[in-house]
C-alpha positions in Angstrom: 0.0 0.0 0.0 1.3 3.4 -0.9 1.9 6.0 1.8 1.4 8.8 -0.7 -0.1 9.0 -4.1 0.2 11.6 -6.9 -2.4 11.8 -9.6 -1.5 13.8 -12.7 -3.8 15.0 -15.4 -3.0 17.0 -18.5 -5.3 19.0 -20.8 -4.9 22.0 -23.0 -7.7 24.2 -21.6 -6.6 27.4 -23.4 -5.8 25.8 -26.8 -2.2 27.1 -26.9 -0.7 23.6 -27.7 0.8 23.5 -24.2 -1.3 21.4 -21.8 -2.0 22.6 -18.3 -1.0 20.0 -15.7 -3.1 19.2 -12.6 -1.2 17.6 -9.7 -3.3 16.0 -6.9 -1.6 14.6 -3.8 -3.4 11.9 -1.7 -2.6 10.4 1.7 -2.6 6.7 2.5 -6.4 6.8 3.2 -6.9 8.0 -0.4 -8.0 11.5 0.8 -7.0 14.5 -1.1 -4.4 16.5 0.8 -3.5 19.2 -1.8 -3.8 20.0 -5.5 -2.4 22.6 -7.8 -2.0 23.2 -11.5 1.0 24.2 -13.5 0.9 26.0 -16.8 3.0 28.0 -19.2 2.5 31.8 -19.0 3.9 32.4 -22.4 3.5 30.7 -25.8 7.0 29.3 -25.7 5.6 26.2 -23.9 7.9 26.5 -20.8 6.1 25.6 -17.6 6.6 28.5 -15.2 3.4 29.2 -13.4 2.1 27.3 -10.3 -1.5 28.1 -9.5 -1.8 27.1 -5.8 1.4 27.4 -3.7 2.3 24.4 -1.5 5.1 22.9 0.4 6.5 20.4 -2.1 9.6 19.5 -0.1 8.1 19.4 3.4 10.3 22.1 4.9 7.4 24.1 6.4 7.4 27.0 3.9 6.1 27.9 0.5 9.0 29.3 -1.5 10.4 29.3 -5.1 12.1 25.9 -4.4 8.6 24.4 -4.0 7.4 26.0 -7.2 10.5 24.6 -9.0 9.7 21.1 -7.9 6.0 21.3 -9.0 7.2 22.8 -12.4 9.7 20.0 -12.9 7.2 17.3 -12.1 4.6 18.9 -14.5 7.1 19.2 -17.3 8.2 15.6 -17.0 4.6 14.4 -16.8 3.6 16.5 -19.9 6.5 15.1 -21.8 5.6 11.5 -20.9 1.8 11.8 -21.3 1.6 13.8 -24.6 
């Protein structure tokens, strides 16, 4: 049984050929703990915008390092799921 679960969904909501990525984090009881979406703010297709701030690394704060982790996960998922 998994202690944590991440569900990843991608869809191009704004038709710019760069899908937005939804990240959902669940606990071992399958209850949603946190969700956020990641998108590209420019047409270049580079993920750079995190919708809801969260503590990705568990250090107790919401900072640029957390955003970077969400962005890297979203970029990898988008590449694999396209």
